[in-house]
C-alpha positions in Angstrom: -11.3 -22.1 -183.7 -11.6 -18.3 -183.6 -9.2 -16.8 -181.1 -9.7 -13.5 -179.4 -7.1 -11.5 -177.5 -8.7 -9.7 -174.6 -7.2 -6.4 -173.3 -9.5 -5.2 -170.5 -8.0 -1.7 -170.5 -8.4 0.6 -167.4 -11.0 1.8 -165.0 -14.5 1.0 -166.3 -13.0 -0.8 -169.2 -12.2 -3.7 -166.9 -15.8 -4.1 -165.7 -17.3 -3.7 -169.2 -15.0 -6.3 -170.7 -15.7 -8.7 -167.9 -19.4 -8.6 -168.8 -18.6 -8.7 -172.5 -16.7 -12.0 -172.0 -19.8 -13.4 -170.3 -21.9 -12.6 -173.3 -19.4 -14.2 -175.7 -19.2 -17.3 -173.4 -23.0 -17.5 -173.4 -23.0 -17.5 -177.2 -20.4 -20.2 -177.2 -22.5 -22.3 -174.8 -25.9 -21.8 -176.4 -25.0 -21.9 -180.1 -22.1 -24.2 -179.8 -19.7 -21.7 -181.5 -16.1 -22.6 -180.7 -14.2 -19.6 -179.3 -11.1 -19.1 -177.3 -10.3 -16.0 -175.3 -6.8 -15.1 -174.0 -6.4 -12.3 -171.5 -3.5 -9.8 -171.6 -2.4 -7.4 -168.9 -1.7 -4.6 -171.3 -2.7 -1.4 -169.5 -1.8 1.3 -167.0 -0.5 -1.0 -164.3 2.1 -2.4 -166.7 2.9 1.1 -167.9 3.5 2.4 -164.4 5.8 -0.6 -163.7 7.7 -0.8 -167.0 7.2 2.5 -168.8 5.2 0.8 -171.5 1.6 -0.5 -171.5 2.5 -3.5 -173.7 5.8 -5.1 -174.9 7.6 -4.0 -178.1 6.2 -5.8 -181.1 3.0 -6.8 -179.3 0.9 -5.5 -182.2 2.5 -7.9 -184.7 2.2 -10.8 -182.3 -1.5 -10.1 -181.7 -2.1 -9.9 -185.5 -0.2 -13.1 -186.1 -1.8 -15.2 -183.4 -5.4 -13.9 -183.0 -8.4 -13.3 -185.2 -9.7 -10.3 -183.2 -8.9 -8.0 -180.2 -11.5 -7.2 -177.6 -10.2 -3.9 -176.1 -11.8 -2.0 -173.2 -11.6 1.7 -172.5 -8.1 3.0 -171.7 -6.9 5.9 -169.7 -5.9 6.6 -166.1 -5.0 9.9 -164.3 -1.8 8.4 -163.1 -0.5 8.1 -166.7 0.0 11.1 -169.2 -2.7 10.2 -171.7 -0.8 11.5 -174.8 2.2 9.3 -174.2 0.2 6.4 -172.8 -2.5 6.4 -175.5 0.2 6.7 -178.3 1.7 3.4 -177.1 -1.5 1.4 -176.5 -4.6 2.8 -178.2 -2.9 4.5 -181.1 -0.2 1.8 -181.1 -2.7 -0.8 -182.0 -4.6 1.5 -184.3 -1.7 2.6 -186.4 0.4 -0.6 -185.9 -2.4 -2.8 -187.3 -3.8 -0.1 -189.7 -7.3 -0.2 -188.2 -8.7 2.4 -190.5 -12.4 1.6 -190.3 -14.2 2.7 -187.2 -17.5 0.9 -187.5 -20.3 1.6 -185.0 -23.7 -0.1 -185.4 -26.5 1.9 -183.8 -29.7 0.0 -183.2 -32.7 0.7 -180.9 -33.5 -2.5 -179.1 -36.6 -1.2 -177.3 -38.6 2.0 -177.9 -39.0 2.4 -174.2 -35.2 3.0 -173.9 -35.2 5.9 -176.4 -35.5 9.5 -175.1 -37.0 10.6 -178.5 -40.8 10.6 -178.8 -42.7 8.4 -181.3 -39.5 6.6 -182.4 -39.7 2.8 -183.0 -37.1 0.1 -183.3 -37.3 0.3 -187.1 -36.6 4.1 -187.0 -33.1 3.8 -185.3 -31.1 1.2 -187.1 -27.9 2.4 -188.9 -24.2 2.1 -189.0 -21.6 4.9 -188.6 -18.4 4.5 -190.6 -15.6 6.8 -189.6 -12.0 7.0 -190.9 -9.8 6.0 -188.0 -6.2 6.7 -188.9 -6.1 10.0 -190.8 -7.8 13.4 -190.3 -7.3 14.7 -186.8 -5.7 11.4 -185.9 -2.7 12.2 -188.1 -1.1 13.8 -185.1 0.7 16.3 -187.3 1.3 19.7 -185.6 2.8 21.3 -182.6 3.4 24.4 -180.6 5.9 27.1 -181.3 7.2 29.3 -178.4 5.1 27.2 -176.0 3.7 29.0 -172.9 4.8 32.4 -174.0 2.7 35.4 -175.2 3.9 34.6 -178.8 2.8 31.0 -178.7 1.5 29.5 -182.0 -0.2 26.1 -182.2 -0.9 24.2 -185.4 -2.9 21.0 -185.9 -3.2 19.6 -189.4 -6.1 17.5 -190.7 -4.6 15.2 -193.3 -6.8 13.2 -195.7 -5.1 11.0 -198.3 -6.8 9.8 -201.4 -6.0 6.2 -200.4 -7.4 6.7 -196.9 -10.6 8.3 -198.0 -11.2 5.8 -200.8 -10.8 2.7 -198.7 -13.2 3.9 -195.9 -15.8 4.8 -198.6 -15.4 1.4 -200.3 -15.7 -0.3 -196.9 -19.0 1.5 -196.2 -20.3 0.8 -199.8 -19.4 -2.9 -199.5 -21.2 -3.1 -196.1 -24.3 -1.4 -197.7 -24.4 -4.0 -200.4 -24.1 -6.9 -197.9 -26.7 -5.7 -195.4 -30.4 -4.6 -195.4 -29.4 -0.9 -195.5 -30.3 0.9 -198.7 -29.1 4.4 -198.2 -25.8 6.1 -197.4 -25.5 9.5 -195.7 -22.4 11.5 -196.1 -22.1 14.1 -193.3 -19.4 16.7 -193.1 -18.8 18.9 -190.1 -18.6 22.6 -190.4 -18.2 25.1 -187.6 -21.2 27.4 -187.3 -20.8 30.6 -189.4 -17.6 29.3 -191.1 -16.9 28.1 -194.6 -16.1 24.3 -194.9 -12.5 23.1 -195.5 -12.7 23.0 -199.2 -9.6 21.0 -199.8 -10.7 18.1 -197.5 -14.3 18.2 -198.6 -13.3 18.3 -202.3 -11.3 15.0 -201.9 -14.2 13.3 -200.2 -16.8 14.6 -202.6 -14.8 13.5 -205.6 -14.2 10.0 -204.4 -17.8 9.6 -203.2 -19.1 10.9 -206.6 -17.0 8.4 -208.5 -17.6 5.3 -206.3 -21.1 5.6 -204.8 -24.4 5.2 -206.7 -26.1 8.6 -206.5 -29.4 6.8 -206.0 -28.3 5.5 -202.6 -26.5 8.7 -201.5 -27.7 11.6 -199.4 -25.3 14.5 -198.6 -25.7 16.7 -195.5 -23.7 19.4 -193.9 -24.1 19.6 -190.1 -23.0 22.4 -187.8 -23.4 20.2 -184.8 -23.2 16.4 -184.6 -23.7 14.0 -181.7 -20.6 11.9 -181.2 -21.9 8.3 -180.9 
């Protein structure tokens, strides 16, 4: 029987996960799919009481005993987000090496779309984003902080292993689903040259591993974060 660890998170996350559990329970009842959900109180209340949002080694216990984790939104003004998120959100992400951020985008009803003359068949795609490198590498810092000479540095790190596995993940998904095209989008600040080192790595790996007949490349100065 599939087992899901449920971490409601904080604020609106608690309400959203409560409704999500109802959906999963309905699927179980209607389709006869066996499913077991176990709730965990990992979140800001535990953090405020103990200094940690979840116990030491919780990531490994979750990975060993559960097939999936249902995690709600996290964050609370009572807890410093950088420290709190590094233990819970990033703790799970890096501790379990959750490198693939997969976001299906599907229009269920044209009446719900603000775009004119768009049908359900027009909006049906999946966004794949690397989830453990790039800006998430958390490499950087501030020198002479809060002085007139302050210098801040934030590095965007992309390893060949990290780039290759997310591209392979997207390619494999393309082969398994009804989708026939892959769009590679790179961000570039308006009026600035792209980061050639990072782009070169992505372009090289995409060129070697993706069929050009299924690939479209696009450079965007502004992207909507879905």
